[in-house]
N, C-alpha and C positions, 0 to 999 in steps of 0.2 A: 503175377499181378492181376490177372483176370479173376482169379479166385478171390483175392482181396476186394476187388471192385464189386463182385457179386455179393460178397458178404456184407459190405457197407450198404449197397443198394437194398438188400433184403431188410436190413435194420431200418432204413429210411421208410421203406414201404410199410413195414409192420407197425412202426410207431407214429407215422404221419408227421415226422419232423419236417420243417420247412427248410430242406437242404437239397443240394444236388451235387453230383460229382462233376467237377469242371475240367479236371485234368488228371490223366494217368500216364506217366512218362518215365523214362530212364534218362532223358536228355536234360542236362542242367540248363541249357539255353532256353528251353521251353518253359521251365519254371521261372526264370528271370523275366522272360517276355510276359508271362502271365502276371507277374508282380507289377509290371508297368501299367497294365490295363485294369487290374482288379480294384474295385472301389467298394467292396463289401467286406463282410467278416468271413475269413477263411480258416479252414483247418488244414494244416500241412502234415502229412504222415511221411516221415523221412527215414529211409534206410541208412542208419549210421555207417554201415559197412559198404558204402557205395563203391563199386569197382574194387572191392577188397581193401579199401583205404578209408578208415573211419574218419580221418581228418577232412576228407572231401565232404562227407555228410554234415559234419559240424560246421565247416566253413559255409556251406549252403544255408544252414540254419541261422547263422550270424547275419548273412546277407538278407535273409527274409526278415529277421527282427529289425534290422536297420531300416528296411523299406516299409515294414508294416508293424507298428508297435502293438497293434491289437490282435495280431494273428495268434491262433492256437497252434502250437508246434508240438507234435508228438513224434517220438523216436521209436524205431523198430531195430532191435539189435540182439546179438548173441553174446556181446562182450561186456563184461562188468566194468572194465576200465573205461569204456566209452561213456558210461553214466557219469563218472567222475569228471571227465573232460567237458561234458555238456553242462554239468552243474556249476562249473567254475568258469564258464564261458559267457556269462551275462546274456544268456539266451532266453531264460525264463520258460522252460518247457512246461507243457500242460500235461504230459504223461509219458510213460514208457511202455513198450511192449517187448517181451522177450519172444524171439522166434520159437516156434510158429505162433501166429496170432490166433487166439481162441475167440470164438464168436461171443461168448459170455463176457470176456474182458472188453471186447470192442463195444458191446452194448452198454456196459457200465460207463466207460470213458465217454462215449458219445452222449449219453444221458447227462453226465456231469457238465460237459462242455455246453450242451444245448440249454440246460438250466441256467448256467452262468450267463450265457448269451441273452436269454429271455429277460433275466433280471436286470442286466445292464442296459438293454434296449428299452426295457419297460419301466424305467425309473419314474416316469410321470404317469403310468397307468395305475389301475386300482388292484392289481393282482401280484401276488408273490408266487413264484414258480419254484417247485422243488421236484427233484427226480428220486424215485425209489426203484432201483433196478433200471429197467428201460422205460418205465412209465413216468410221465411228467404230470404233476398235480398243480392246479391253479387255484390259489386260495385268496379270497378277497382280504385286503389289508384290514378293513374295518372289522372283520370277524376274528382277527388274531388278537388274543388277549396278551400273550407274552410268549417269548422263546425261553426255553430252559436248557442249560447245558448239563449233561449227566453221562458219565462213563463214555467219553469220546463221541457222543452223539449230541445233536441238538433236537429238542422236541418242540413242535409247534402246538400251542394250546389254543383252541377255540372253545366256544361254549359247549360243543358236543363232540370234539375230536381231540386226539393226541397223536400227532404224526412225528415219527422219529426218522432222522437221516444223519449221515455222517457230515459234520461241519464243525466249525468253532464259532463262538460268539465274537471273537476278535475279528475274524474274517467277515462274518455276517453283518456286523454293524457298519462296515464300509460300503455294503451294497444296499442297505435299506434307506428308505426316505426318512425325513426328519421327524416323523411322528413316533419314532421309537427311541428309547433312552435306556442306558445301562443303569440299574439300581443296585446291582450285586454282581459278583463275579460269575454267578450261575444264572442270572436273569436279565433279560432285555424286554422291557415292557412297552406296550402301546399306550401312549399318554392319553389318547382319546377314549380309552376304556378303563381309565383309573377313576374309581368312585371317590376315594378319600385317602389322605396321607397323614400318618402320625410320625413325626420325627422324634417324639417322646418315646414311643414304643418301637420306633424304627421298623414300621410295618406300613405297607400300602395295601389298600383293598381294591380289587377289581370290581367292575360293574356286576359280575355274576356272584360276588361274595368271596371269591378266592383271595387269600392273603399271601403277600409276597414280602420276603425280608428285604430290608434296606441295609446295606453295609456302610460303615463309616467312610470307606474309600470312595464310594459313589454318592454320598449324601449331598455334597455341594453341587455335583453334576446334575442330580435330580432337582435340587432347589432352583438352579439356574434355568433348567428346562421348563419348569412349571411357574417360573417368575415369582418364586416365594422368598 
């Protein structure tokens, strides 16, 4: 456990994430006591095979989820059957580690969680947060022209950048503010950066001159968003 603690602390120190290790324990009661006083956003890394009984770890995760709907729950296990039990247990896990935990995997997972946290907490701010590896990038919404889905990645297009990371437009649209609208299965555009729209040609033009296809599926969604 001390090795894991050191690994996590090193990642926090290297990345500058606004996180701290609050509890490291093998005692279930201490976890439940922590749940009663915790009023922030927490990440719980749970050994599914607690005391050589994977049901104990899953039961603990269910109790955490009941108490804290916003918690990030991550499982550490060597058993593939445990994954099935977790996925069917209404726990909504944020990730899995197969023992032993490698630093690179921990960096990626913590980056994903921290990016998600920043975007959820910053719904009213002017920045979109995205992680690539262990690095978090902060991009002003006003600079984003559109998001493009291509080959299992989402690409952020600004006037002078194209940044790709693993995500989906279906998940992304739930996290964005209302200045973005879907116009095509592959595009999510910033309405503030649209120059003109042609529903005859089914094309919209961005302020920098780039042209984006409009699909019939999203035509009415776009019209409603633009009050047309």
